[in-house]
C-alpha positions in Angstrom: 47.3 43.1 -58.7 46.4 44.6 -62.4 43.7 41.8 -62.7 42.6 42.0 -60.0 42.1 46.2 -60.8 40.6 45.1 -64.1 37.7 42.5 -62.4 37.1 45.6 -59.8 36.2 47.5 -62.2 34.3 45.2 -64.2 32.1 44.2 -61.3 31.7 48.2 -61.0 30.3 48.8 -64.3 27.8 46.2 -63.7 24.4 47.4 -64.0 23.1 45.3 -61.4 26.1 46.9 -58.9 25.9 44.1 -56.2 28.8 41.8 -55.2 28.2 38.4 -54.0 29.8 36.9 -50.4 32.3 35.2 -52.4 33.2 37.8 -54.2 33.7 40.7 -51.3 35.1 37.9 -49.7 38.2 36.5 -52.5 38.7 40.4 -52.8 39.3 41.1 -49.4 41.6 38.3 -48.9 43.9 39.3 -52.5 43.9 42.9 -50.4 44.9 41.8 -47.4 47.9 39.6 -49.1 49.2 42.7 -51.2 48.9 44.5 -47.5 46.4 47.0 -49.4 44.3 46.9 -46.0 41.9 50.6 -47.2 40.4 48.7 -50.4 40.3 44.9 -48.1 38.9 46.9 -46.1 36.1 48.8 -47.9 35.1 45.0 -49.9 35.0 43.9 -46.0 32.5 46.4 -45.4 30.3 45.6 -48.3 30.7 41.8 -47.0 29.2 43.2 -43.5 26.4 45.2 -45.1 22.5 43.9 -44.3 22.0 43.5 -48.1 24.6 39.9 -47.7 23.0 37.1 -47.2 22.6 35.4 -44.0 25.2 32.3 -44.7 28.2 30.6 -42.4 30.3 30.6 -45.2 30.0 34.8 -45.1 30.9 34.9 -41.5 33.6 32.5 -41.9 35.1 34.4 -44.3 34.9 37.8 -42.4 36.0 36.0 -38.9 39.4 34.7 -40.5 40.1 38.5 -42.6 39.6 40.1 -39.0 41.3 37.9 -36.9 44.2 39.3 -38.8 44.6 41.9 -36.3 41.3 43.0 -35.9 40.0 40.5 -32.9 37.3 43.0 -31.8 36.0 43.0 -34.6 36.2 39.5 -35.1 34.2 38.9 -32.1 31.3 42.1 -33.5 31.2 39.6 -36.1 30.6 36.2 -34.8 27.7 37.7 -32.5 26.2 39.3 -35.5 26.1 35.8 -37.3 25.1 34.1 -34.3 21.8 36.7 -33.9 21.2 36.8 -37.5 21.8 32.7 -38.0 20.8 29.5 -36.2 23.9 29.4 -33.9 27.3 29.6 -34.6 29.1 27.1 -36.4 31.7 25.1 -35.1 34.2 26.6 -37.7 33.7 30.0 -36.3 34.0 28.6 -32.7 37.3 26.8 -33.9 38.6 29.4 -35.5 38.2 31.8 -32.5 40.2 28.4 -30.3 42.7 28.4 -32.5 43.6 32.1 -32.5 43.4 32.2 -28.6 46.0 29.4 -28.7 48.1 30.6 -30.6 48.0 33.9 -28.0 48.6 31.3 -25.8 45.2 32.7 -23.9 44.4 29.3 -22.9 41.5 31.2 -20.5 39.6 32.3 -23.6 40.3 29.2 -25.9 38.1 27.1 -23.1 35.9 29.4 -22.9 34.9 28.7 -27.1 35.5 25.3 -26.3 33.4 24.9 -23.4 30.3 27.1 -25.4 30.9 24.1 -28.9 30.3 21.4 -26.3 27.6 22.5 -24.3 26.1 23.7 -28.0 26.2 20.4 -29.0 
């Protein structure tokens, strides 16, 4: 974690003071895996900011990280992605379906599968 903290410090000292969505996503993932949730959440907030690009990949990353335990937050991010991008991607729908299947919420998994079918 010492190396990660050094990278964060270097990025913070950078004149541009902006992180890319890849940097935010990667750092949030590292902090989640290290059970440092407050630090992970700080990078997730940066990733959700309006300064980040409107790319599907950024939303996939957010949804994956929030799906750990924060389903409601993942759904909010998904809804925001649907509004900001040209509709959801199949990968986003798939991640929700897998989550619901693991939780034995077949009704919700089917709801997302039906949405994918109707979109394509």
